C-alpha positions as CSV (number, residue, x, y, z in Angstrom):
1,M,-12.0,28.8,31.4
2,K,-13.7,26.4,33.6
3,L,-15.2,24.7,30.6
4,L,-11.5,24.2,28.9
5,V,-10.3,22.4,31.9
6,V,-13.2,20.0,31.7
7,A,-12.5,19.6,28.1
8,L,-9.0,18.8,28.7
9,T,-9.6,16.3,31.6
10,L,-12.6,14.2,29.8
11,G,-10.3,14.1,27.1
12,A,-7.2,12.9,28.8
13,C,-9.6,9.9,30.7
14,A,-10.1,8.6,26.5
15,P,-8.5,5.7,25.7
16,D,-5.4,5.8,23.2
17,V,-6.6,4.0,19.6
18,P,-4.7,0.8,19.3
19,S,-1.9,1.1,16.7
20,T,-3.4,-2.5,15.6
21,P,-7.2,-2.6,16.6
22,S,-8.3,-6.6,17.3
23,Y,-11.4,-6.9,16.0
24,Q,-12.8,-8.8,18.6
25,A,-11.2,-7.0,21.5
26,D,-11.7,-3.2,19.6
27,V,-14.2,-3.3,16.4
28,Q,-16.6,-5.8,17.8
29,P,-17.7,-3.9,20.9
30,I,-18.2,-1.6,18.4
31,L,-20.3,-3.0,16.2
32,A,-22.3,-4.4,19.0
33,A,-22.7,-1.4,20.9
34,S,-24.5,0.3,17.9
35,C,-24.8,-1.2,14.5
36,I,-25.6,-5.1,15.0
37,R,-28.9,-4.5,16.7
38,C,-30.0,-3.8,12.8
39,H,-27.3,-5.5,10.9
40,G,-27.5,-8.5,12.6
41,V,-30.5,-11.6,12.7
42,P,-32.8,-10.7,12.1
43,A,-32.2,-7.4,9.7
44,I,-34.6,-4.4,11.0
45,G,-34.9,-0.7,10.3
46,G,-34.4,-1.5,7.0
47,A,-30.8,-2.8,6.9
48,P,-30.6,-5.4,4.0
49,E,-30.6,-8.7,5.3
50,S,-27.3,-9.2,3.2
51,L,-25.0,-6.8,5.2
52,R,-24.6,-8.4,8.2
53,L,-22.0,-6.9,10.9
54,D,-22.3,-10.0,13.3
55,T,-19.5,-12.0,11.8
56,Y,-15.7,-11.1,10.7
57,A,-16.6,-13.6,7.9
58,D,-19.1,-11.3,6.8
59,L,-16.5,-8.5,6.9
60,A,-13.9,-10.8,5.7
61,G,-15.3,-12.0,2.3
62,I,-15.0,-10.3,-1.5
63,G,-14.8,-7.0,-1.9
64,A,-13.8,-6.7,1.9
65,A,-11.6,-4.2,2.1
66,S,-14.1,-1.6,0.4
67,F,-16.9,-3.2,2.2
68,R,-14.6,-2.1,5.6
69,G,-14.0,1.7,4.3
70,S,-18.1,2.0,3.5
71,I,-18.4,1.3,7.0
72,V,-15.9,4.2,8.4
73,A,-17.3,6.3,5.6
74,R,-21.1,5.5,6.8
75,V,-20.3,6.4,10.7
76,S,-18.2,9.5,9.6
77,D,-21.1,10.9,7.1
78,E,-22.3,13.9,9.1
79,A,-25.4,14.2,6.4
80,R,-26.3,10.6,7.1
81,P,-24.7,9.0,9.9
82,M,-24.6,5.3,10.8
83,P,-26.5,4.5,13.5
84,P,-28.9,7.4,12.3
85,R,-30.1,8.3,15.9
86,F,-27.1,7.9,17.8
87,P,-24.1,8.7,15.9
88,L,-20.8,6.9,17.3
89,G,-18.2,9.3,19.0
90,D,-14.7,10.1,17.4
91,W,-12.8,7.7,19.4
92,E,-15.3,5.0,18.2
93,I,-15.0,5.9,14.1
94,D,-11.2,6.6,14.9
95,V,-10.5,3.0,15.8
96,L,-12.9,1.6,12.7
97,Q,-10.8,3.8,11.0
98,R,-7.3,2.5,12.1
99,W,-8.5,-0.6,11.7
100,V,-9.5,-0.5,8.3
101,D,-6.0,1.3,7.6
102,T,-3.9,-1.5,9.1
103,G,-6.2,-3.9,6.9
104,G,-8.9,-4.9,8.8
105,G,-7.6,-8.0,9.9
106,R,-8.9,-10.6,12.9
107,G,-5.9,-9.9,15.1
108,D,-5.2,-11.5,17.9
109,P,-8.3,-12.7,20.1
110,R,-9.0,-11.6,23.9
111,P,-6.1,-14.0,25.6
112,D,-9.2,-14.8,28.1
113,N,-11.9,-15.7,25.2
114,H,-14.3,-19.3,25.5
115,P,-15.8,-20.2,22.3
116,P,-19.4,-20.1,21.9
117,T,-21.7,-23.5,22.1
118,A,-25.1,-24.3,20.1
119,T,-27.5,-26.7,21.5
120,L,-30.6,-27.8,19.1
121,V,-33.7,-26.6,21.3
122,T,-36.4,-28.4,19.0
123,R,-36.8,-29.6,15.5
124,D,-40.7,-29.5,14.1
125,A,-41.6,-30.2,10.9
126,G,-38.4,-28.9,9.1
127,V,-38.4,-25.9,11.8
128,L,-35.2,-25.8,14.1
129,T,-34.7,-24.0,17.3
130,I,-31.4,-23.5,18.3
131,D,-29.4,-21.7,21.1
132,V,-26.1,-20.0,20.7
133,E,-24.6,-18.6,23.8
134,D,-21.1,-17.4,24.5
135,A,-20.1,-17.9,28.2
136,D,-17.9,-14.1,28.1
137,G,-20.9,-12.8,26.2
138,D,-19.3,-11.9,22.8
139,V,-21.7,-11.2,20.0
140,V,-22.0,-14.6,17.8
141,G,-23.1,-15.0,14.6
142,G,-22.8,-17.8,11.7
143,A,-24.9,-20.3,9.7
144,L,-26.8,-23.5,9.8
145,L,-25.8,-26.1,7.6
146,V,-27.5,-28.8,6.7
147,D,-25.7,-31.8,5.2
148,G,-22.6,-29.5,4.0
149,V,-25.3,-26.7,2.8
150,V,-26.0,-23.0,4.8
151,V,-29.8,-23.2,4.7
152,G,-29.9,-20.1,7.6
153,P,-28.2,-17.8,9.4
154,V,-27.9,-18.2,13.5
155,A,-27.1,-15.1,16.1
156,S,-26.7,-15.2,19.6
157,G,-29.2,-16.3,21.4
158,R,-32.3,-18.1,20.5
159,T,-32.7,-18.5,16.4
160,T,-35.4,-20.4,14.5
161,V,-34.7,-21.6,11.1
162,T,-36.6,-23.7,8.3
163,A,-34.5,-26.4,7.2
164,P,-34.7,-29.0,4.5
165,A,-34.7,-32.5,6.2
166,G,-31.4,-33.6,6.3
167,N,-29.1,-36.1,8.4
168,I,-25.9,-33.6,9.3
169,L,-26.5,-31.0,11.6
170,R,-23.9,-28.4,11.8
171,V,-23.6,-24.7,12.9
172,Q,-20.6,-22.5,11.8
173,L,-20.2,-20.0,15.1
174,D,-17.8,-17.2,15.1
175,D,-17.4,-15.1,17.8
176,G,-14.6,-12.8,16.9
177,A,-12.1,-14.7,18.1
178,A,-12.6,-17.7,15.0
179,V,-15.1,-19.7,13.1
180,I,-15.6,-22.7,14.6
181,E,-18.1,-25.4,13.8
182,L,-20.1,-27.7,15.8
183,E,-22.2,-30.7,15.2
184,L,-25.7,-30.7,16.5
185,P,-27.5,-34.2,17.6
């Protein structure tokens, strides 16, 4: 009986699943805590380089609905759950499922959101080091562009990218709220 009371009490403390989850406020924190470690830049643990979960843009491309649905299927798969060592809880899975069910859109950003920044740290013999920061701690993903052509991924923290010579360096950054483009000196 005591165990039932504890379980009911803990269940009452769990937050409700949002009716229309926002990518930045509800989905991105789940992905950041459990998925981006392997499915970010660089991909590790056998995750394919093409399966980035650190930007909304990668979740919103061609075939996005089935891609988002496959994420929910993998985190719900009891035989082969993702992440494999520390599966998501029911609340996290329910948030992701509701997000997919309501169209998987970006939704409203947090009202206190600050856009990310990027700083070119070094440019030496075609190797660029870029620091990407976000004042409110959002995970940031994106790409480096040289003369308008994507040459490599960037992510929160310090990223090193090999790039051809070019005149105009820009980064596209996605902090979950929106994609912004910044010119680097």
